[in-house]
C-alpha positions as CSV (number, residue, x, y, z in Angstrom):
1,X,208.2,66.7,-5.4
2,X,209.1,64.5,-2.4
3,X,205.8,64.6,-0.5
4,X,207.4,63.5,2.8
5,X,209.3,66.8,2.9
6,X,207.2,69.9,3.7
7,X,207.5,72.2,0.6
8,X,208.7,75.8,0.8
9,X,207.7,78.6,-1.6
10,X,210.1,81.5,-1.2
11,X,210.1,84.9,-2.9
12,X,213.3,87.0,-3.3
13,X,212.5,90.7,-4.1
14,X,216.2,91.5,-4.6
15,X,216.8,95.4,-4.9
16,X,213.1,96.1,-5.4
17,X,210.4,97.6,-3.2
18,X,209.7,100.7,-1.3
19,X,207.0,101.6,1.2
20,X,204.6,101.8,-1.7
21,X,205.1,98.0,-2.1
22,X,203.9,97.2,1.3
23,X,200.4,96.6,0.0
24,X,201.7,93.8,-2.1
25,X,203.3,92.2,0.9
26,X,200.1,92.5,2.8
27,X,198.1,91.0,-0.1
28,X,200.5,88.0,-0.2
29,X,200.3,87.6,3.5
30,X,196.5,87.6,3.3
31,X,196.5,85.4,0.2
32,X,198.3,82.5,1.8
33,X,195.7,82.3,4.6
34,X,194.2,79.1,3.1
35,X,194.1,75.5,4.1
36,X,197.1,74.9,1.9
37,X,199.2,76.8,4.4
38,X,198.9,73.8,6.7
39,X,200.8,71.7,4.2
40,X,203.5,74.1,2.8
41,X,205.6,77.0,4.1
42,X,205.7,80.4,2.4
43,X,208.4,83.0,2.7
44,X,209.1,86.5,1.3
45,X,212.5,88.2,1.4
46,X,212.0,91.9,0.8
47,X,214.8,94.5,0.9
48,X,216.2,95.1,4.4
49,X,214.5,98.5,4.5
50,X,211.1,96.8,4.6
51,X,212.0,93.9,6.8
52,X,210.7,95.1,10.2
53,X,207.5,96.6,8.7
54,X,206.9,93.4,6.7
55,X,207.1,91.2,9.7
56,X,204.5,93.4,11.5
57,X,202.2,93.4,8.5
58,X,202.3,89.6,8.4
59,X,202.1,89.0,12.1
60,X,198.7,87.2,11.7
61,X,199.7,85.4,8.5
62,X,201.5,82.1,7.9
63,X,203.8,84.0,5.6
64,X,207.3,84.1,7.0
65,X,209.6,87.1,6.3
66,X,213.4,86.8,5.7
67,X,216.4,88.7,4.4
68,X,218.5,88.5,1.3
69,X,221.9,88.4,2.8
70,X,223.8,88.8,6.1
71,X,227.3,89.5,7.3
72,X,229.4,86.6,8.8
73,X,230.2,88.6,12.0
74,X,227.8,89.4,14.8
75,X,228.8,93.1,14.9
76,X,231.7,95.4,14.1
77,X,233.1,98.0,11.7
78,X,231.2,96.8,8.6
79,X,229.5,99.8,7.2
80,X,226.4,99.0,5.2
81,X,226.2,95.4,6.3
82,X,223.6,93.7,8.5
83,X,224.1,90.8,10.8
84,X,222.0,87.7,11.2
85,X,221.3,88.8,14.7
86,X,219.8,92.1,13.4
87,X,217.6,90.1,11.0
88,X,216.4,88.0,13.9
89,X,215.9,91.1,16.0
90,X,213.5,92.3,13.3
91,X,211.6,89.0,13.6
92,X,213.0,87.6,10.3
93,X,213.2,83.8,10.2
94,X,215.3,83.1,7.1
95,X,218.2,84.6,5.2
96,X,219.4,83.9,1.6
97,X,223.1,83.4,1.3
98,X,225.3,82.7,-1.7
99,X,222.9,83.9,-4.4
100,X,224.7,84.0,-7.7
101,X,224.3,87.8,-7.9
102,X,226.2,88.1,-4.6
103,X,228.8,85.6,-5.7
104,X,229.3,87.5,-9.0
105,X,228.7,91.2,-8.1
106,X,230.5,91.0,-4.7
107,X,233.0,88.3,-5.4
108,X,231.7,86.1,-2.6
109,X,233.6,82.8,-2.3
110,X,232.2,79.5,-1.2
111,X,234.0,79.9,2.2
112,X,232.4,83.3,2.8
113,X,229.0,81.8,2.0
114,X,229.7,79.0,4.4
115,X,230.6,81.5,7.1
116,X,227.4,83.5,6.5
117,X,225.3,80.3,6.7
118,X,226.9,79.4,10.0
119,X,226.2,82.9,11.3
120,X,222.6,82.5,10.3
121,X,222.4,79.2,12.2
122,X,224.0,80.8,15.3
123,X,221.3,83.5,15.2
124,X,218.5,80.9,15.0
125,X,217.7,81.7,11.3
126,X,217.2,79.2,8.5
127,X,219.9,79.7,5.8
128,X,218.8,79.3,2.2
129,X,222.1,78.4,0.5
130,X,222.1,79.0,-3.3
131,X,224.1,76.9,-5.7
132,X,224.2,76.9,-9.5
133,X,226.3,76.8,-12.7
134,X,226.9,79.5,-15.3
135,X,226.0,79.2,-18.9
136,X,229.6,78.3,-19.8
137,X,229.8,75.7,-17.1
138,X,226.5,74.2,-18.2
139,X,227.4,74.1,-21.8
140,X,230.7,72.5,-21.1
141,X,229.2,69.7,-19.0
142,X,230.5,71.0,-15.6
143,X,227.2,71.3,-13.8
144,X,227.7,68.4,-11.4
145,X,231.3,69.4,-10.7
146,X,230.2,72.9,-9.8
147,X,227.4,71.6,-7.5
148,X,229.7,69.1,-5.8
149,X,232.3,71.9,-5.1
150,X,229.7,74.4,-3.9
151,X,227.9,71.9,-1.7
152,X,231.2,70.8,-0.1
153,X,232.5,74.3,0.5
154,X,229.4,76.5,1.0
155,X,227.3,74.3,3.4
156,X,228.4,74.3,7.1
157,X,229.1,71.1,9.0
158,X,226.4,72.0,11.5
159,X,223.6,72.1,8.9
160,X,220.4,70.3,9.6
161,X,217.1,69.9,7.8
162,X,215.6,72.4,10.2
163,X,218.4,75.1,9.8
164,X,219.2,74.7,6.1
165,X,217.6,74.9,2.7
166,X,219.5,74.3,-0.5
167,X,218.4,76.3,-3.6
168,X,219.5,75.2,-7.0
169,X,219.5,78.2,-9.4
170,X,221.2,77.7,-12.7
171,X,222.8,81.1,-13.2
172,X,221.9,81.2,-16.8
173,X,218.2,80.7,-16.1
174,X,217.8,83.5,-13.5
175,X,215.6,86.2,-15.0
176,X,216.3,85.0,-18.5
177,X,213.0,83.2,-19.2
178,X,215.1,80.1,-20.0
179,X,214.3,76.9,-18.1
180,X,216.6,73.8,-18.0
181,X,215.0,70.6,-19.3
182,X,213.2,68.4,-16.9
183,X,216.1,65.9,-17.2
184,X,218.6,68.6,-16.3
185,X,216.7,69.6,-13.2
186,X,216.0,66.1,-12.1
187,X,219.7,65.2,-12.5
188,X,220.9,68.3,-10.6
189,X,218.4,67.8,-7.7
190,X,219.0,64.1,-7.5
191,X,222.8,64.7,-7.4
192,X,222.3,67.4,-4.7
193,X,220.2,64.9,-2.7
194,X,222.8,62.1,-2.9
195,X,225.6,64.5,-1.8
196,X,223.5,65.7,1.2
197,X,222.6,62.2,2.2
198,X,226.2,61.0,1.9
199,X,227.4,63.9,4.1
200,X,224.5,64.4,6.6
201,X,222.7,61.0,6.6
202,X,219.0,61.3,7.6
203,X,219.5,65.1,8.0
204,X,220.5,65.3,4.3
205,X,217.5,63.2,3.3
206,X,215.2,65.7,4.9
207,X,216.7,68.9,3.7
208,X,214.6,70.9,1.3
209,X,216.0,71.5,-2.2
210,X,214.3,74.4,-4.0
211,X,214.5,75.1,-7.7
212,X,214.9,78.7,-8.8
213,X,215.3,80.4,-12.2
214,X,212.5,82.0,-14.3
215,X,209.8,80.3,-12.2
216,X,206.2,81.4,-13.0
217,X,202.6,80.4,-12.5
218,X,202.7,78.8,-15.9
219,X,205.6,76.4,-15.2
220,X,205.4,75.9,-11.4
221,X,203.2,72.7,-11.5
222,X,205.6,71.0,-14.0
223,X,208.6,72.0,-11.8
224,X,207.0,70.6,-8.7
225,X,206.4,67.2,-10.4
226,X,210.1,66.7,-10.6
227,X,211.6,64.3,-8.0
228,X,213.6,66.1,-5.2
229,X,212.1,69.5,-6.0
230,X,210.8,70.4,-2.6
231,X,209.7,73.9,-3.4
232,X,210.6,77.0,-5.4
233,X,212.7,80.1,-5.1
234,X,211.0,82.9,-7.1
235,X,212.4,86.2,-8.2
236,X,210.5,88.7,-10.3
237,X,207.2,86.8,-10.1
238,X,207.2,87.4,-6.3
239,X,206.9,91.2,-6.6
240,X,203.2,91.2,-7.2
241,X,200.7,89.3,-5.1
242,X,198.7,88.1,-8.1
243,X,201.8,86.4,-9.6
244,X,203.2,85.0,-6.4
245,X,199.8,83.6,-5.4
246,X,199.4,81.9,-8.8
247,X,202.6,80.0,-8.0
248,X,201.3,79.3,-4.5
249,X,198.1,77.8,-6.1
250,X,200.2,75.4,-8.2
251,X,201.1,73.5,-5.0
252,X,197.4,72.5,-4.5
253,X,197.8,69.7,-7.1
254,X,200.5,68.1,-5.0
255,X,198.0,67.3,-2.3
256,X,195.0,66.5,-4.4
């Protein structure tokens, strides 16, 4: 982990969570009230139905609350969608865009992801832009080609280190229990960093690059030791406070 970049630990609840889950959000919010919160940022992205209540529950916590997607338009006849402005109106601070499940299940293109990220920027939100290769692309040696294309097409020109986070999530590792080798992750994150620096200069040098894909308390420390891993994007292990806080504790060693 590049220690000059403030790390981010983010949790993506996906389509999980009801009002009965609010106690877990409150427990996570309380659990990150430690001295470590002065050194790293924490974020939870529950479903939109819990967004406003979650921000209220965590009002006195360093835990930020974000959303899992947004529409590219401010408003209009888009039944079932929410805009970046609506997220900000609920006191959300971040939004995930371009997750592989959105790209696959909703046929979202790189250009649509780019438009959503730009909408997030316009609303004052931090966009977490997800990138990653499928199993076929990985096995056929196309990983860096995929990352190059998605970085070029999905990341807006107005992106800065303050407004944008990149999340590398190899599609084949998400929820599978499979983890790329250290060499695979180091190569991917190093490539993403070089592409960001080439395009954005110092801004690209300061952008956070998260790793996501079957992250747990058991492997978090090893993942954080890899160069250019500036934090983690966690799926299923963020649903329960005990699991998320175990990953949070793994960051302690980085500042020992």
